[in-house]
C-alpha positions as CSV (number, residue, x, y, z in Angstrom):
1,X,-55.9,5.8,-137.4
2,X,-57.3,9.3,-137.4
3,X,-60.4,10.6,-139.1
4,X,-58.6,12.0,-142.2
5,X,-56.8,8.6,-142.8
6,X,-60.2,6.8,-142.4
7,X,-61.7,9.2,-145.0
8,X,-58.8,8.6,-147.4
9,X,-59.2,4.8,-147.2
10,X,-63.0,5.0,-147.6
11,X,-62.6,7.3,-150.6
12,X,-60.0,4.9,-152.2
13,X,-62.3,1.9,-151.7
14,X,-65.2,3.7,-153.3
15,X,-63.1,4.9,-156.3
16,X,-61.6,1.5,-156.8
17,X,-65.0,0.0,-157.2
18,X,-66.0,2.5,-159.9
19,X,-63.8,1.1,-162.7
20,X,-61.0,-1.4,-162.9
21,X,-59.5,0.4,-165.9
22,X,-59.2,3.8,-164.1
23,X,-56.3,4.8,-161.8
24,X,-57.4,7.2,-159.1
25,X,-55.7,9.2,-156.4
26,X,-57.0,11.3,-153.5
27,X,-55.0,14.1,-151.9
28,X,-56.4,15.4,-148.6
29,X,-55.1,18.3,-146.5
30,X,-56.1,20.0,-143.3
31,X,-54.2,23.0,-142.0
32,X,-54.5,25.9,-139.5
33,X,-52.7,29.1,-139.0
34,X,-52.6,31.9,-136.5
35,X,-50.6,35.1,-136.1
36,X,-50.2,38.2,-133.9
37,X,-48.6,41.5,-135.0
38,X,-47.5,44.7,-133.3
39,X,-47.1,48.1,-134.7
40,X,-45.9,51.3,-133.0
41,X,-45.4,49.5,-129.8
42,X,-49.0,48.1,-129.6
43,X,-50.8,45.0,-130.7
44,X,-51.9,45.5,-134.3
45,X,-54.0,42.5,-134.8
46,X,-54.6,38.8,-134.4
47,X,-55.5,36.4,-137.2
48,X,-56.5,32.8,-137.2
49,X,-57.7,30.5,-140.0
50,X,-58.4,26.8,-140.7
51,X,-58.9,25.1,-144.0
52,X,-59.2,21.7,-145.5
53,X,-59.7,20.3,-149.0
54,X,-59.5,17.4,-151.4
55,X,-58.1,16.9,-154.9
56,X,-58.9,13.9,-157.0
57,X,-56.7,12.9,-159.9
58,X,-57.6,10.1,-162.3
59,X,-55.9,8.5,-165.3
60,X,-57.4,6.4,-168.0
61,X,-55.7,5.4,-171.2
62,X,-53.1,8.1,-170.6
63,X,-55.7,10.8,-170.2
64,X,-55.8,12.8,-167.0
65,X,-58.7,14.4,-165.1
66,X,-58.5,16.5,-162.0
67,X,-61.0,18.2,-159.7
68,X,-60.6,19.9,-156.3
69,X,-62.7,21.6,-153.7
70,X,-62.6,22.9,-150.1
71,X,-63.9,20.7,-147.3
72,X,-63.4,17.0,-146.9
73,X,-66.2,14.4,-146.8
74,X,-66.9,11.3,-148.8
75,X,-69.9,12.8,-150.7
76,X,-67.9,15.7,-151.9
77,X,-65.1,13.4,-153.0
78,X,-67.6,11.4,-155.0
79,X,-68.6,14.6,-156.8
80,X,-65.0,15.5,-157.5
81,X,-64.4,12.0,-159.0
82,X,-67.4,12.5,-161.3
83,X,-66.1,15.9,-162.4
84,X,-62.6,14.5,-163.1
85,X,-64.1,11.7,-165.2
86,X,-66.1,14.2,-167.3
87,X,-62.8,15.8,-168.3
88,X,-61.2,12.6,-169.8
89,X,-62.7,12.8,-173.3
90,X,-61.3,16.3,-173.7
91,X,-57.8,15.5,-172.4
92,X,-54.8,14.7,-174.6
93,X,-53.7,11.1,-174.2
94,X,-50.2,10.0,-173.5
95,X,-49.4,6.4,-172.6
96,X,-46.6,7.5,-170.3
97,X,-49.0,9.1,-168.0
98,X,-49.6,6.8,-165.1
99,X,-50.0,7.2,-161.3
100,X,-47.4,5.8,-159.0
101,X,-47.9,2.4,-157.4
102,X,-47.5,1.3,-153.8
103,X,-44.2,2.1,-152.2
104,X,-42.0,0.5,-149.6
105,X,-42.3,2.3,-146.2
106,X,-40.2,5.5,-146.1
107,X,-39.1,4.9,-142.5
108,X,-37.1,7.6,-140.7
109,X,-39.4,8.1,-137.7
110,X,-36.7,10.2,-136.2
111,X,-37.3,12.8,-139.0
112,X,-41.0,12.9,-138.1
113,X,-40.2,14.0,-134.6
114,X,-38.3,17.0,-135.9
115,X,-41.2,18.2,-138.0
116,X,-44.0,18.4,-135.4
117,X,-44.2,20.5,-132.3
118,X,-46.9,19.8,-129.8
119,X,-46.3,23.3,-128.2
120,X,-47.7,25.1,-131.3
121,X,-51.0,26.7,-130.8
122,X,-50.7,26.4,-127.0
123,X,-48.7,29.6,-126.1
124,X,-50.8,32.5,-124.8
125,X,-50.6,35.7,-126.9
126,X,-49.3,37.6,-123.8
127,X,-46.2,35.4,-123.7
128,X,-45.6,35.7,-127.4
129,X,-45.9,39.5,-127.2
130,X,-43.3,39.5,-124.5
131,X,-40.9,37.7,-126.9
132,X,-41.8,40.2,-129.7
133,X,-40.9,43.0,-127.3
134,X,-37.5,41.4,-126.9
135,X,-37.1,41.5,-130.7
136,X,-38.1,45.2,-130.8
137,X,-35.7,46.0,-128.0
138,X,-32.8,44.3,-129.7
139,X,-33.5,46.2,-132.9
140,X,-33.8,49.6,-131.2
141,X,-30.4,48.9,-129.5
142,X,-28.7,49.0,-132.9
143,X,-27.1,52.3,-134.0
144,X,-29.5,54.9,-135.4
145,X,-32.5,52.7,-135.5
146,X,-35.4,55.1,-135.1
147,X,-38.6,53.1,-135.4
148,X,-40.0,49.6,-135.4
149,X,-42.4,49.4,-138.4
150,X,-43.9,46.0,-137.7
151,X,-43.2,42.8,-135.9
152,X,-45.1,39.5,-136.3
153,X,-45.2,36.0,-134.9
154,X,-47.0,33.3,-136.9
155,X,-47.4,29.6,-136.7
156,X,-49.0,26.9,-138.7
157,X,-49.5,23.1,-138.8
158,X,-50.9,20.8,-141.4
159,X,-51.6,17.2,-142.3
160,X,-51.6,15.8,-145.8
161,X,-52.5,12.3,-147.1
162,X,-52.0,10.8,-150.6
163,X,-53.8,7.6,-151.3
164,X,-54.4,5.7,-154.6
165,X,-56.3,2.8,-156.0
166,X,-53.0,1.2,-156.8
167,X,-52.4,0.6,-153.1
168,X,-50.3,3.7,-152.4
169,X,-50.9,5.4,-149.1
170,X,-48.7,8.1,-147.4
171,X,-49.5,10.4,-144.5
172,X,-47.4,13.3,-143.3
173,X,-47.8,16.1,-140.8
174,X,-45.7,19.1,-139.9
175,X,-45.7,22.6,-138.4
176,X,-43.6,25.7,-138.1
177,X,-43.3,29.0,-136.3
178,X,-41.8,32.3,-137.5
179,X,-41.0,35.8,-136.4
180,X,-40.4,38.7,-138.7
181,X,-39.5,42.3,-138.0
182,X,-39.0,45.5,-140.1
183,X,-37.4,48.7,-138.9
184,X,-36.3,52.1,-140.1
185,X,-32.9,53.6,-139.4
186,X,-32.3,57.4,-139.8
187,X,-29.5,59.8,-140.3
188,X,-30.8,63.3,-140.7
189,X,-33.2,63.1,-143.7
190,X,-31.9,59.8,-144.9
191,X,-34.0,56.7,-144.0
192,X,-33.0,53.0,-144.6
193,X,-35.2,50.0,-144.0
194,X,-34.1,46.6,-142.7
195,X,-35.8,43.3,-142.1
196,X,-35.1,40.2,-140.0
197,X,-36.8,36.8,-140.2
198,X,-36.5,33.4,-138.7
199,X,-38.6,30.3,-139.2
200,X,-38.3,27.0,-137.3
201,X,-40.2,23.8,-136.9
202,X,-40.2,24.3,-133.1
203,X,-41.4,27.6,-131.6
204,X,-38.8,27.2,-128.8
205,X,-36.0,27.3,-131.3
206,X,-36.8,30.9,-132.4
207,X,-34.3,33.5,-131.4
208,X,-36.4,36.7,-131.2
209,X,-33.5,38.9,-130.2
210,X,-31.4,37.8,-133.1
211,X,-34.1,38.7,-135.5
212,X,-34.3,42.2,-134.0
213,X,-30.5,42.6,-134.2
214,X,-30.4,41.5,-137.8
215,X,-33.1,43.9,-138.8
216,X,-31.5,46.8,-137.0
217,X,-28.0,46.1,-138.4
218,X,-29.3,45.7,-142.0
219,X,-30.9,49.1,-141.8
220,X,-28.2,51.0,-140.0
221,X,-25.3,49.5,-142.0
222,X,-26.6,51.1,-145.2
223,X,-26.9,54.7,-143.9
224,X,-24.5,57.1,-145.6
225,X,-24.2,54.8,-148.6
226,X,-22.3,56.1,-151.6
227,X,-22.2,55.1,-155.3
228,X,-20.3,51.9,-155.8
229,X,-17.0,52.0,-157.7
230,X,-17.6,50.6,-161.2
231,X,-15.7,48.1,-163.3
232,X,-14.9,44.4,-162.9
233,X,-15.1,43.6,-159.2
234,X,-15.4,40.6,-157.0
235,X,-18.9,40.2,-155.7
236,X,-19.8,38.5,-152.4
237,X,-23.3,37.5,-151.5
238,X,-24.8,37.4,-148.0
239,X,-26.8,34.3,-147.2
240,X,-29.8,36.5,-146.7
241,X,-29.9,37.5,-150.4
242,X,-28.2,34.5,-152.0
243,X,-31.4,32.6,-151.6
244,X,-33.0,34.7,-154.3
245,X,-30.5,33.3,-156.9
246,X,-31.0,29.7,-155.6
247,X,-34.8,30.1,-155.8
248,X,-34.3,30.9,-159.5
249,X,-31.9,28.0,-160.0
250,X,-34.4,25.6,-158.3
251,X,-36.9,26.6,-161.0
252,X,-34.4,26.0,-163.8
253,X,-33.7,22.6,-162.4
254,X,-37.4,21.6,-162.6
255,X,-38.0,19.0,-165.3
256,X,-41.2,20.8,-166.3
257,X,-39.2,23.9,-167.1
258,X,-36.5,21.9,-168.9
259,X,-39.0,19.9,-171.0
260,X,-41.0,23.0,-171.8
261,X,-37.9,24.8,-173.2
262,X,-37.8,27.3,-170.4
263,X,-34.5,26.5,-168.8
264,X,-30.9,27.2,-169.8
265,X,-29.9,23.9,-168.2
266,X,-31.7,21.8,-170.8
267,X,-29.5,19.1,-172.3
268,X,-26.7,19.6,-169.9
269,X,-26.9,16.6,-167.6
270,X,-23.4,15.3,-167.0
271,X,-21.8,18.5,-168.1
272,X,-19.9,21.1,-166.2
273,X,-22.2,24.1,-165.5
274,X,-20.5,25.7,-162.5
275,X,-17.2,26.0,-160.8
276,X,-15.8,23.1,-158.7
277,X,-16.8,25.1,-155.6
278,X,-20.5,24.7,-156.4
279,X,-22.4,21.7,-155.0
280,X,-26.2,22.4,-154.8
281,X,-28.0,19.8,-152.8
282,X,-31.7,19.2,-152.2
283,X,-32.3,17.4,-148.9
284,X,-35.9,16.6,-147.9
285,X,-34.6,14.4,-145.1
286,X,-32.8,17.3,-143.3
287,X,-33.9,17.2,-139.6
288,X,-36.1,20.1,-138.8
289,X,-35.9,21.6,-142.3
290,X,-38.7,23.8,-143.4
291,X,-39.0,21.8,-146.6
292,X,-38.4,18.4,-145.0
293,X,-40.8,15.5,-145.7
294,X,-40.6,11.7,-145.8
295,X,-42.9,11.6,-148.9
296,X,-43.4,13.9,-151.8
297,X,-46.9,15.0,-152.8
298,X,-47.5,11.9,-154.9
299,X,-46.7,9.8,-151.9
300,X,-43.2,8.7,-153.1
301,X,-40.3,8.4,-150.7
302,X,-37.9,11.3,-150.7
303,X,-34.1,11.3,-150.7
304,X,-31.1,13.6,-150.3
305,X,-29.5,14.3,-153.7
306,X,-26.9,16.5,-155.3
307,X,-28.4,18.4,-158.2
308,X,-25.1,20.0,-159.1
309,X,-22.0,18.3,-157.7
310,X,-18.6,20.0,-157.8
311,X,-19.9,21.9,-160.8
312,X,-21.4,19.0,-162.7
313,X,-25.1,18.9,-163.4
314,X,-26.4,15.5,-162.0
315,X,-30.2,15.5,-162.2
316,X,-33.4,17.5,-162.4
317,X,-36.4,17.6,-160.1
318,X,-38.9,15.0,-161.3
319,X,-42.4,14.0,-160.6
320,X,-43.9,10.8,-162.0
321,X,-45.1,12.4,-165.3
322,X,-42.0,14.3,-166.1
323,X,-39.8,11.3,-165.3
324,X,-41.9,9.1,-167.6
325,X,-41.4,11.4,-170.5
326,X,-37.6,10.7,-170.3
327,X,-37.9,7.0,-169.5
328,X,-36.9,7.7,-165.8
329,X,-38.3,7.0,-162.4
330,X,-39.4,9.9,-160.3
331,X,-36.8,11.1,-157.7
332,X,-39.5,12.0,-155.2
333,X,-39.8,15.7,-156.0
334,X,-43.5,16.2,-156.7
335,X,-45.0,19.1,-154.7
336,X,-48.3,20.9,-154.7
337,X,-49.0,24.5,-153.7
338,X,-52.3,23.3,-152.2
339,X,-54.9,20.5,-152.5
340,X,-56.4,22.4,-155.5
341,X,-53.3,22.1,-157.7
342,X,-51.7,19.4,-159.7
343,X,-48.4,18.1,-158.4
344,X,-45.3,19.3,-160.2
345,X,-41.5,18.9,-159.8
346,X,-39.8,21.2,-157.3
347,X,-37.3,21.6,-154.5
348,X,-37.5,20.8,-150.8
349,X,-34.5,22.1,-148.7
350,X,-32.3,23.4,-151.5
351,X,-28.9,24.8,-150.6
352,X,-25.4,25.6,-151.6
353,X,-23.0,23.2,-149.7
354,X,-20.8,25.2,-147.3
355,X,-17.0,25.5,-147.7
356,X,-14.2,25.4,-145.2
357,X,-13.3,29.1,-145.0
358,X,-14.8,31.4,-142.4
359,X,-16.8,34.3,-143.6
360,X,-14.1,36.6,-142.2
361,X,-11.4,34.8,-144.1
362,X,-13.3,35.1,-147.3
363,X,-13.7,38.8,-146.9
364,X,-10.0,39.2,-145.9
365,X,-9.0,37.3,-149.1
366,X,-10.9,39.8,-151.3
367,X,-8.8,42.7,-152.6
368,X,-11.5,44.8,-154.1
369,X,-15.2,43.8,-154.0
370,X,-18.8,44.4,-153.1
371,X,-20.6,42.5,-150.3
372,X,-24.2,42.4,-151.5
373,X,-26.9,42.8,-148.8
374,X,-29.9,43.7,-151.0
375,X,-30.9,42.7,-154.6
376,X,-33.6,44.2,-156.7
377,X,-35.0,42.7,-160.0
378,X,-34.1,39.0,-159.7
379,X,-37.5,38.2,-161.2
380,X,-36.3,39.8,-164.5
381,X,-33.6,37.2,-165.2
382,X,-34.2,35.5,-168.5
383,X,-34.5,31.7,-167.7
384,X,-33.4,30.6,-171.2
385,X,-30.3,32.8,-171.7
386,X,-29.6,33.4,-168.0
387,X,-28.8,37.1,-168.7
388,X,-29.3,39.4,-165.8
389,X,-28.9,43.0,-164.8
390,X,-30.0,43.7,-161.2
391,X,-29.7,46.5,-158.7
392,X,-27.8,45.9,-155.6
393,X,-26.7,47.7,-152.4
394,X,-24.3,46.5,-149.7
395,X,-20.8,47.1,-148.4
396,X,-17.6,47.9,-150.2
397,X,-14.5,45.8,-149.6
398,X,-11.0,47.1,-150.2
399,X,-7.8,45.3,-149.3
400,X,-9.7,42.6,-147.3
401,X,-11.6,45.1,-145.2
402,X,-15.2,46.2,-145.2
403,X,-15.0,50.0,-145.9
404,X,-18.5,51.4,-146.0
405,X,-22.0,51.1,-147.5
406,X,-22.7,51.5,-151.2
407,X,-26.0,51.8,-153.1
408,X,-27.4,52.3,-156.6
409,X,-25.1,49.7,-158.1
410,X,-26.0,47.4,-161.0
411,X,-24.4,44.0,-161.5
412,X,-24.8,42.2,-164.8
413,X,-23.7,39.0,-166.5
414,X,-25.2,35.6,-167.2
415,X,-26.3,33.0,-164.6
416,X,-23.9,30.3,-166.0
417,X,-21.0,32.8,-165.9
418,X,-21.9,33.6,-162.3
419,X,-21.9,29.9,-161.3
420,X,-18.6,29.3,-163.2
421,X,-16.9,32.2,-161.4
422,X,-17.7,31.3,-157.8
423,X,-14.2,30.9,-156.3
424,X,-14.9,31.0,-152.6
425,X,-17.6,29.5,-150.4
426,X,-17.7,30.2,-146.6
427,X,-18.7,27.8,-143.9
428,X,-21.6,29.9,-142.6
429,X,-24.5,28.0,-144.1
430,X,-27.8,29.8,-143.2
431,X,-31.3,28.8,-144.2
432,X,-34.0,31.4,-144.9
433,X,-37.1,29.2,-145.0
434,X,-36.3,26.2,-147.2
435,X,-33.5,27.9,-149.1
436,X,-30.0,27.9,-147.7
437,X,-26.6,29.4,-148.6
438,X,-23.3,30.4,-147.0
439,X,-21.6,33.6,-147.9
440,X,-19.9,33.0,-151.3
441,X,-17.8,35.0,-153.7
442,X,-17.9,35.5,-157.5
443,X,-14.4,36.3,-158.8
444,X,-15.5,39.0,-161.2
445,X,-18.7,40.7,-162.4
446,X,-19.5,43.9,-164.2
447,X,-20.4,46.6,-161.6
448,X,-21.9,49.9,-162.8
């Protein structure tokens, strides 16, 4: 048992002795990060940081108190407990508010081995920079790429523990490494920017050259772009940009958003909300996934689940409180942005299930369309009506062939219409962080 686990058990024993009528929970975290960046062919800087903290949540008679602070020691935790107790008389009571009880072991030790890399924080910066130079060289080898704007390697690792006076105890650790690169491609006075990014649980899994090629191609492929042809057209989304739509959908599937009247999916459980081509899964047990975990941030076991299955809405993301409001049991989807925040329902590894067509076949099957490589304005989508009008750029498709770059286009419609009109999903599932998508096609959208 490590020092953090010993502290959690000591804190729970102390809190349990305070009051038999008070449920209490401690969330402890320790993490560290480091990064190196290059600009204009030279090292730009090195950053390193470490942090730790504790959050104490207590429930008495349906009232909730919470306090958090950086640093982790027993005396500080005692102070957080006192501050949380002071909040109780001012909190609104709800008998459905309870903390989760002890859970059966989550198992899946094989998953644990895919989330932790002993090699992290051991590589010398000189070796990392050689790999960054590989990314730069791969980018510069692409047509008309003129400059590397910035390239960065970063890595992190963290340990989190959730323990409660009910007997609940869960411990998790994980790490990741990432490389990102941005470039400029030029054609006369025209300049286009492109980015590449990869993140993996294991540093050895990173393909630095592939990141450079992607960034270079994204920039150079948009040079010479013209205005897109308007009207009703098929619209295809690259995996790189599709994640922006699914990030929005993940928010709309949060029970907090639904119960707060901020989601167009409210009241639609069991109903058809998308085309039969659409199955959206959330899989926290995905080996090596950036969002993978055996436990959620309330210490409950996680599970793979279809949120939308063949177009039918099956469930929302729930934590203990949101589930209790509907007479349900949490489906293990409580997450915290840090030790200083309350848990709330959210996604882990959220993705559109791949189809059987190749990306090339999907393009060849498109008579007239637009392959979207860049989206602007997704944050402006109305979460209640689902109405959107966003700027896009990408490549024109005519008679099943990619013809040339287009820019300055707008696509508009509603989110539910978009989901219902998906008529083709390729097999090239690609994750960007914890969000994944294959190339997919919407049969018709308004393009202007």
